C-alpha positions, 0 to 999 in steps of 0.5 A: 923316691920312685913311690913319691916321684910316680904314685905318692898317694895312690897304691904301690907295689914292691917285688922283692925276691925274698921273705926275707926281703920283704920285711927288710925292705918294709922297714926301710921304708917307714924309716924313711918315713919317721924322717918325713915330715908326716911320717903316716902319709902311706896310712889312709885310715883312722890310726887307732882303727889299724892299732885294733887290727895290728893287735890282731895280725901274728907277723911280728914284722907285719904289725909294726909296718902296717901302722904306717901304711906299709904291709908284706906278702908272702907265702908264708903268712897265715891266712888271717893275716893275709886276707887281712893285708889284701882287704886293706890294700884293695880298699885304698886304707894303706898304700905300700904293698912289699910282696914277693914275685908270687903274688904276680902269678897269684891274687890280682892287685892292680897298682897306680905303680909297680916297682920291681926291686932287682930282678935277681934272686938267690938260687940255693941249688946253683950257689949264686943270684939268679936273674928272674925268669922274664916271664915273671918280670912281664907279670909283675910288670903287668899289676901296673894300672887300675882299669876303673881308675887311672888312665896309666900305670907305671913300672920302675924295674931297676936293674942293673946297668949292664943289664939294662939294654937286655931288658929292654929289647924283651919288655918293648919285644914281644916274646914267645912262649915256650914249653917246659915238658920236657924238663919233667916228661919223667913224671907226665910219663909215670902218670900216663902209664901208672892211668892207663892212656899209655901202654906202649911207647907208640901210645907216648909218642902220640901223646906227646904230638897233642901237647904244646911241647909239640907244636913249639917244637915243629916252630922253633927246632932250635930251642930244643934241640932238634936239629933234622925237621923232617917227618923221620926227624922229628919222629926219631926224634920223639922216638929218642925222647921216649926211649931215654925216658922210659928207661930211666923210668925202667932203672927208677924201677917205676915202669917194666918194658917188654919187648921194648914196646909195651910197658906196665907200670910197677907199685911204686909208679903207682906210688909216685903217681899216687902221692904226686912223688918225683920217679927219683924220689921213690928209687930213693925211697926203696934205695935206702929203705932196703939198703939201710938200718931203718933208724929213724935219724935215718929214716928223716934223713930220707925224707927230707933227700927227697925230690920234693925239698929240692927247691926248698931255699937256701939263702945267701949265709944261711949255711952259717944257720945251719951249721950254729942249728946242727950244733944244738940238735940231737942227730946229726947230719952231714956238715960239709953239705950245710948249703944243701936244702936237704940238710936244712929240710932235716934240720928243720925236721929236727927243730921242729920235733924237740921245739928248738928256737929258728934263729931266724924267722925267715926258718917258722915259714921254711918249717911250715913248707916242709911240714907241708909235704913230708906227711904225703911224703911219708905216706908214699914211704910206707906204701914203699916199705910195705911194697918190700915187706919191711914190717919194721920200717913200715911201722917207723915211719907211721911213728914219724908221721905221729912224731911230725904232728905231734912236735915229739921225739920217740923218748918223749912222754906220750901225755906230753900231747895234752893240753898244759902238760909239759915234762914236769907234769907228765912226770908226776903224773908217771908218779901218781900211777898214770903211766901213758896216753892210753891210762888216762883215757881209758878214766874219761874227764874225771880221770884227766881231773884226778890224774893232772889237778894241780899240775897243769893250770886252771885255764888248760883243765877245761880243754884238757878235759876236752881232748881226753874225750874226744881222742878215743880207745880202740881195740881190734880183732883179726879172724882168719876166714875161710872154711878149714881155717875157721874151724880149727884154733889155731886156724890151719893155713897152708903155706905161700896161700892166700887168705883173707884176714877178717878185720873188726875195730871199736872204740871202747871209750863213750866220746863224753864230751863230743867228737870234734873232726879236728885233732888237738894239734898246738905245734902242727901249722894245719888242722888234722884229722885223725887216720889209721893205717892196718898191719899184719906182720909175720913173725920173722918181720914181714909185712904180709898186709897194709890198708889204710883207713881214714877217719872212723866216723862210725864206733864200729868198722870191719874191713879185710886184709889179703894176704899170704900165708908164711912159709915156714911149717909148724905154730906161728903167731901174725901181728896186727897193728892198728896205727894212729897217723897223728897220736901217739900213744894210741896203736893197739897190737892184737897176736894171731896164731896159727898153723901153717902146713904144706901146700896141698898142691905141692908147693913148694913153700916152708923146709 
């Protein structure tokens, strides 16, 4: 009724609280349209044209509602659907756009009418409905009015009666903007320490004096719980804030404080800064890697437990859907925390691995959000495992990265990564003597045709051959540098002394079909390059060195790894691993025999 009263023919924006509400509200609107005299009154383009456009869309709800001139817009739409909706609304060919509040802060889509359909949203962390920040409501209302077309804009805010006076007060009076830096100060401080800007507590206090937080602290001290606004009072407040923050960072292992003044970033602190992780996440990861058994289910749960998934939406009654999903998945989760975003993240990752059907379409979009974060966090987890010398955990995390990109379980055949190859085709190919992906790649496209002829649909064979020609078969060799080491076979190294391993990587199969920059990853929602890790480990399971390698542009690549020789004297083997980050079955290992002798400088290595 608000649309028909205030903007019967002009563009209208309807803001709702969640992605699910965009769909439900749009469907309600077209239900009203269907009962009206002109069911397609919101459509301002030929029906044949909109029907053709709808066929190109992926979102099923959008396909349906667009035919009536009503569209939905939220972060879960793919790029094509989103750009199509935006272009149609801006050009005026559709009249009503139902969207989430994030659109108000994103693209500028002014309209004659803005309807804010409720000022509350369900907060999964607190398990209740909470109010939108008043700034979000103001931003939504600000979309009303098109300066080049209208002489006025209309906003309708649907609000509970008891809150009507509150919103009238703050919508018509100036509202101060306060700083939120204090809420996230730990991560800012860690980043500045890691970057070298802050070297001691005095630097940290001076850093704060240049922020908007400091300006508002002096103007509105009560908001920030500053009880004494004198110069000495402010100085004590800032110093206490820095002391508390740095103590928390030190307890998390991100910084070291010397003489209660000087501050130095640790390796963990650098990792948190580099990968934009919360300081509590790296602490959780390190503690879990050191204390856990390193199994894949446990690593997936550690990944899901990080702070980066704290804002994953758990909507009203979704704990029931989570329970249903948990009963269908192979790895157990905490059944007493089904309303937790971290439990939901673990369930979505498992469902991704086994291709489980999602209970509702919102879970598909939520899975994309989880996958967006996961690879970045996994890279950090690998680095933390390396810092602690945990070879087994680091290798498992690398393979978990492959599982996420390929949507596969550890027991799945790596042949199933090829186009058109399902579990039955992979089993049949194995009966023909093709047991793994490396065997297919060695034979090239002709070998692939022989291995899968009659097992996959003919329409998939050209793409399968193209992927086989694209993927590399790698070889890796390592030589310990140093005069004494290179003269002998096996090379002799002194216990606990630093050495350099010269590593050569070479592609052994030709890229006959041309080399594409992006991998074939049908179950991953973003284009992905093929990257690599180099890891050097000892026989006792200690990780001695790690290096991340990006996409290899040439057929050969050389680099070096610096490592400390093992402590135990005698003949041993070092394991050099080359591990892909996105494809299973490409990993290579070379054993490097060495002879460890006592250090000549009188070191205490060995037994």
